[in-house]
C-alpha positions in Angstrom: -0.3 0.0 0.4 1.2 3.1 -1.1 1.2 6.8 0.5 -0.7 9.6 -1.4 -0.5 12.3 1.2 2.7 13.6 1.9 4.6 11.9 5.4 7.4 11.7 6.9 10.0 9.1 6.5 9.6 6.1 9.7 13.4 5.7 9.8 14.8 9.2 9.5 12.3 11.4 9.7 12.6 13.1 6.0 9.9 14.5 4.6 8.2 11.7 1.5 6.0 12.4 -0.7 4.4 9.3 -3.3 8.0 7.8 -3.6 8.5 4.0 -3.0 11.9 4.7 -1.0 13.4 7.4 1.2 15.4 9.5 -0.9 17.9 10.4 1.8 17.9 6.5 4.1 16.5 4.8 1.5 13.9 2.7 3.9 11.0 1.8 1.7 7.6 3.5 2.5 5.8 0.5 0.6 3.2 -1.3 2.6 1.7 -4.6 1.4 -1.9 -4.7 1.6 -2.6 -8.4 1.6 -0.7 -9.1 4.7 -3.0 -5.8 6.1 -6.1 -8.0 4.6 -4.6 -11.0 6.6 -4.1 -9.8 10.0 -8.1 -8.7 9.1 -9.0 -11.5 7.9 -7.3 -13.7 11.4 -8.7 -11.1 13.8 -12.6 -11.3 12.2 -11.7 -15.2 12.6 -9.9 -14.8 16.1 -13.1 -12.7 17.0 -16.9 -14.8 15.6 -14.6 -18.3 16.3 -15.7 -18.0 19.9 -19.4 -17.1 19.3 -19.5 -20.0 17.4 -18.0 -22.4 20.1 -20.2 -21.1 22.0 -23.6 -21.6 20.5 -22.1 -25.4 20.4 -21.5 -25.7 23.3 -25.7 -24.4 23.7 -26.6 -26.8 21.3 -25.4 -29.7 23.4 -26.5 -28.2 26.7 -30.0 -27.5 25.6 -29.9 -31.5 24.3 -28.7 -32.4 27.9 -30.9 -30.2 29.4 -34.0 -32.0 27.7 -33.0 -35.1 27.7 -32.6 -34.8 31.8 -35.9 -32.9 31.6 -37.5 -35.9 29.9 -35.5 -38.4 32.5 -37.3 -37.3 35.4 -40.8 -36.3 33.7 -41.0 -40.5 33.0 -39.4 -41.4 36.4 -42.2 -39.1 38.7 -44.8 -40.7 35.3 -43.9 -44.5 36.7 -44.0 -43.3 40.4 -47.1 -41.9 39.9 -48.5 -44.9 38.5 -46.8 -47.6 41.0 -48.6 -45.4 43.7 -52.0 -45.3 41.4 -51.6 -49.3 41.5 -51.2 -50.0 45.2 -54.2 -47.6 45.7 -56.4 -49.2 43.5 -54.8 -53.1 44.4 -55.4 -51.8 48.1 -59.4 -50.7 47.0 -59.7 -53.9 45.8 -58.2 -56.2 48.7 -60.1 -54.5 51.3 -63.4 -55.3 49.1 -62.7 -58.7 48.7 -61.7 -59.1 52.5 -64.4 -56.8 54.1 -62.6 -54.5 55.5 -64.6 -51.4 53.8 -67.8 -53.5 55.0 -66.5 -53.5 58.7 -66.0 -49.9 58.9 -69.1 -49.6 59.2 -72.0 -49.6 61.5 -74.3 -52.2 61.5 -76.2 -54.3 64.2 -76.4 -59.1 64.3 -79.5 -60.5 65.0 -78.8 -64.2 66.0 -81.7 -66.8 64.7 -80.5 -69.5 64.6 -83.8 -71.3 63.8 -83.8 -74.7 61.6 -87.1 -76.0 59.0 -87.0 -79.9 58.1 -89.5 -79.9 54.8 -89.1 -83.2 52.7 -85.5 -84.2 51.6 -84.0 -80.2 52.2 -83.2 -79.3 55.8 -82.7 -75.4 55.3 -80.9 -72.9 58.7 -81.2 -69.1 59.2 -77.6 -68.4 61.8 -78.2 -64.9 61.8 -78.4 -61.1 59.9 -76.9 -58.8 59.6 -78.8 -54.8 59.1 -76.2 -52.5 57.2 -78.1 -48.8 56.5 -78.7 -49.5 52.9 -78.8 -53.9 53.2 -79.3 -57.0 55.2 -78.1 -60.1 55.1 -79.6 -63.7 56.2 -76.5 -65.8 56.6 -77.9 -70.0 55.7 -77.1 -73.0 54.6 -79.0 -75.6 52.7 -78.4 -79.0 53.2 -80.2 -82.0 50.8 -81.3 -85.3 52.4 -82.3 -86.9 49.2 -81.0 -88.8 46.7 -82.0 -86.8 43.8 -81.1 -82.5 43.4 -82.4 -80.8 45.4 -83.0 -76.4 44.9 -83.2 -73.2 46.9 -85.2 -70.4 44.5 -83.1 -67.4 46.4 -83.8 -65.2 43.8 -87.9 -66.0 44.8 -86.9 -65.0 48.5 -88.8 -62.1 50.2 -88.7 -61.0 54.1 -92.2 -59.3 54.4 -93.2 -56.7 58.0 -96.0 -55.7 58.4 -97.4 -54.7 54.7 -94.3 -54.5 53.5 -92.1 -56.7 51.9 -88.5 -56.2 51.2 -87.1 -57.6 47.9 -84.0 -60.0 48.1 -81.0 -57.7 45.8 -77.9 -58.1 44.1 -74.5 -57.7 45.8 -74.1 -54.6 47.0 -70.6 -52.5 46.4 -68.1 -53.5 49.4 -70.3 -56.2 51.0 -68.0 -58.9 51.4 -68.6 -62.5 51.4 -70.5 -66.0 49.3 -74.0 -65.6 48.0 -75.9 -68.6 48.5 -75.9 -70.7 44.9 -79.2 -73.0 45.4 -78.9 -74.3 42.7 -78.6 -78.0 41.6 -77.5 -78.8 45.3 -76.6 -82.3 44.9 -77.3 -85.1 47.7 -75.6 -84.8 51.3 -74.6 -81.7 50.5 -74.7 -78.6 52.2 -74.4 -75.1 50.7 -73.5 -72.0 52.8 -73.6 -68.3 51.8 -75.3 -64.7 52.4 -79.0 -64.0 50.5 -78.9 -60.3 50.7 -82.3 -57.8 51.4 -83.1 -54.5 51.2 -83.6 -53.4 54.8 -86.2 -53.6 57.4 -86.6 -53.1 61.6 -84.7 -55.3 63.1 -86.6 -54.4 66.2 -90.3 -55.3 64.6 -91.2 -59.1 64.3 -91.2 -59.7 60.6 -91.2 -63.4 58.4 -88.8 -65.0 55.7 -89.8 -66.4 53.3 -87.5 -68.9 50.8 -89.4 -71.5 48.0 -87.5 -74.7 47.6 -87.5 -78.0 44.6 -87.0 -81.5 45.3 -87.5 -84.8 44.5 -89.3 -87.0 47.3 -88.1 -90.7 47.5 -89.9 -94.2 46.3 -91.1 -93.1 43.3 -92.8 -95.4 41.2 -92.5 -93.7 37.7 -89.3 -93.7 35.5 -89.5 -89.6 35.7 -89.2 -88.4 38.5 -91.7 -86.0 40.0 -90.4 -83.1 41.2 -92.7 -81.0 44.5 -92.6 -77.6 45.2 -92.2 -76.3 48.9 -91.7 -73.5 51.3 -90.1 -72.2 54.1 -91.5 -70.1 56.4 -89.6 -68.7 59.1 -91.3 -66.3 61.9 -89.2 -64.2 63.4 -89.4 -62.4 66.9 -86.4 -59.5 67.8 -85.4 -60.5 71.6 -86.7 -57.6 73.6 -83.5 -57.0 74.9 -79.2 -57.3 73.1 -77.5 -59.6 71.1 -75.9 -62.5 73.6 -79.2 -62.3 76.1 -82.7 -63.0 75.8 -85.9 -61.9 78.0 -87.7 -64.1 80.4 -91.1 -63.9 81.2 -90.8 -64.8 85.1 -88.4 -62.4 85.7 -89.7 -59.6 83.9 -85.7 -59.1 82.2 -82.9 -59.8 80.4 -80.5 -62.7 81.0 -77.1 -64.2 80.0 -78.2 -67.2 77.3 
């Protein structure tokens, strides 16, 4: 690069104009443009490189942060799913083993009454009363040589002029329902029949329909006979485990 304006020699200080060399000392007054351009390029490159590296570092950091975030989110989802699953199975277990039902208030009426009609023997053990339903615990024994039946779906409870129908097993209620279908010879079936609740302190009647085959029939085709079990229940005036004694007009322990 040449100096177009008046300058001084950088070596001896002699004024120079458009010469390439100082006329006094011979010092070169010429400057290489390519070298200057190269230096400028290097400066620009050295200034721009940190920005490129910085951007790459930021890109790698963002990916790592996203991966870590997704990993933490996946772990949280798994933990929540495990908690929900544990709570669900715990709830189902509480329902099936009667934990939920046991937490409800209920009253027990001891019955212990037995009836035998035809070849069938029916025993009503007790009744549990809840706010929304009642549970009759009973057993049915087939004393004959042919199959017998108890039609629990036809059973009902009558108190005064009101009848209380059999219902499906309520949610949260525990225990196996009575299976009165095709009871084999010599077999005892135990179970529960659920009903709409009634007043346990007043008299009531439990009615159960059944079917059995009488023995010693002369025909090859066995003719079944229907039977109806009727239990007239008079609740005790006393609490559970006690009975009312008319002589003393008081409750005594059984």
